[in-house]
N, C-alpha and C positions, 0 to 999 in steps of 0.2 A: 504494500500500500504506500503510495507516495504521499509526501508531506504537502499540504496545500500551499499555494503561493499566497503570501501575505501582502497586503497593500499598505506598507509601512513607509512609503516615500514621504519625507518631511514636507515636500512641496504640496502634498495632497492634504495635509493636516490643516483643518480650518480652525478648530478651537485652540485657544492658548493652553488650556489644560484639559485633560480627559481622565475620567475615573473608570477603573476596571476592577471587576471581580475575576481573579486569576486562580486557576487550579493547575497543579503539576504533580505528577506521580513519580515515585521511585522506579528504578529499573525492575521490570516484571512484577511490580507492586510488592516488592519485598519490604519487610518491616525494618528498613534501614534507619528510620527515625524514631524507633520505639524506645531507645535508651535515653536516659536523662542527659547524657553527654552529647548525643547526636542532636536531640531536639533543642537543647540549649545552644549548641553551636549554630543551628539553623536560625534561631532567634537572634543570636549575635550577628550573624551575617545580614539579616534583614535590617537590623538597627545600624550596622556599619554603613550600608548604602543609603539609608535614610539620612544619617548624619552627613554624608557626602552630598546630600540634596539631589540624589538620583530620582527620588520619588517621595511623595507624602504617604505615610503608612497610617491607614485608618483603622484596620482590624486585621487579625491573622489567627490561624490555628495551624499547629504542626501536628499532624496525625502520624501514626506509625509508618504509613506507606504513601502519604501525599501531604500537600499543604494547600491552604487557601489563603489568599491575601486580598484585601480591598485597598487599592492604591490609587493615587492620582499622579499622573506624569505631566510635565510641562511641555510646551510646544517643541522645545529642543530635544526632547527625549521620546522614544517610542516605547510602547509596552513591551515589544520584543526585546529591546536592549535592557530594559529594567529587569525583566525576568531572566535574561542571560546573566546579568550581574548576580542575581540571587542564586541561580543554579550553579554557575561556574564558580562563584565565590565559595559556596558551600563545598562543592566537589574538591576544589583545590585544598581548602583548609582541612576537610575531612580526610583527605589522603595523607596529609602531614601529621595531623593531630590524633586521628582515630584509626589510621591504617586502612581506610577504605580504598578499594581498587575500582577503577573504571569498569563498566559504566555505573554511575550512581543514579542517573535520571533517565526516564523514558524520553524519547525525542518529542519535542513540541510541548505544548501546553494548551489549555483552553482559556478563553477570556470572554467576558460579557461586558460590553460597554454600559456604564450606568449613567443614565441621563435624567432620572427622576428621583425625587426625594423618597417616594414610597419604595422604589426598587432598592435604593441604598439601605433603607431601614430593614427590608426583608432579608437582604444579604447579611446584614449584621446579625439578625436573628439566626440565620442559617449557620453562620460561622460559630456562633456561641453554642448552638445546639448540636453541632457535629460530633463532639466527644460523647454526648449523651446518647445519640442515635447508635453509636458504636459500642455502647455499654462500657465506656471507660470510666465514667463518673455519673453521678445522679443529678448533679447541678453543674452547669457550664463554668461557673466561677471556681469550681473545685479543680478544674483541669489546668495544671501549671504551664502548659505550652500553648496557651490561648490568650488573646487580648481580653477575654472575659474575666480572666484571673486578675486580681488587684495588683497594682504596682507598675503596670506598663504605661509608658508615656506614648500617647497616640496623637496623630494630627487630626484636627477637627475636619469635618467634611467641608468641601469647597462651599463658598457662599451660596451658589446656585442649588445646592443639595441640602442646606441646613433646614432643619425642622422649624416650623413656626412656633413661637412661644405658646404655651398652653393658654387657651382662651383667646388667642389672637384671631381677629377676623380679617377676611380679605374679600375683595369684590367691590360692588357698587354700594355706597351708603344710601340708605333710604332717608328721605326727608321726614323731619318730625311733623306731626299734624298740627 
C-alpha cells in the first residue's frame, strides 16, 4: 500500500495557524511506550519541541502503542514537519537512552484539521478518555502520561477555538419593549 501524497506546500497554506488532532502508532502496534521511561521520554520530546516553538501543545496522551496530540502549527510550519520532529526526536533519543532499535514508528500518521470550537472540545474529551477506554485507569486524571493528569503546562486553544465564557450570549440583541 502506498503512502498518500500530502498537500503540504507552504504556498498553499492560507491560515496563519492551523490546529490538528494527530495520531501515530508504534511499529506493528507494539507496546513500545508502555514503560514509564518510554512514555516519559515521549512527553519530554513533545515538550522539547514545544519549547522550541515548533508547535503549540494543547492536549496529549501517550498510550502503550500510539499517541494522540492536539497541536497548533504556525504558517511557517507544516503538520508533517511537526510530527516528524516528535517521531524522529523520540526514535533518536530512545535509541541512545533506552536501547530501542529501528523501526520505532509505523510510517505516516493520521490528522484531522480542527476548525470549530465544538470539535476541539470533543477531541479533548476523547484524549482524556482514551486510557479509560483501554482499561488502564478508571479516571482520565489518574493516567500519568496524559495532559488530563495534573501538572502539565499546556497552551491555550487559539482565539478562534476558545470557548465562550459561561452564560455569554452571542447573536443579535433584541430591543427592550
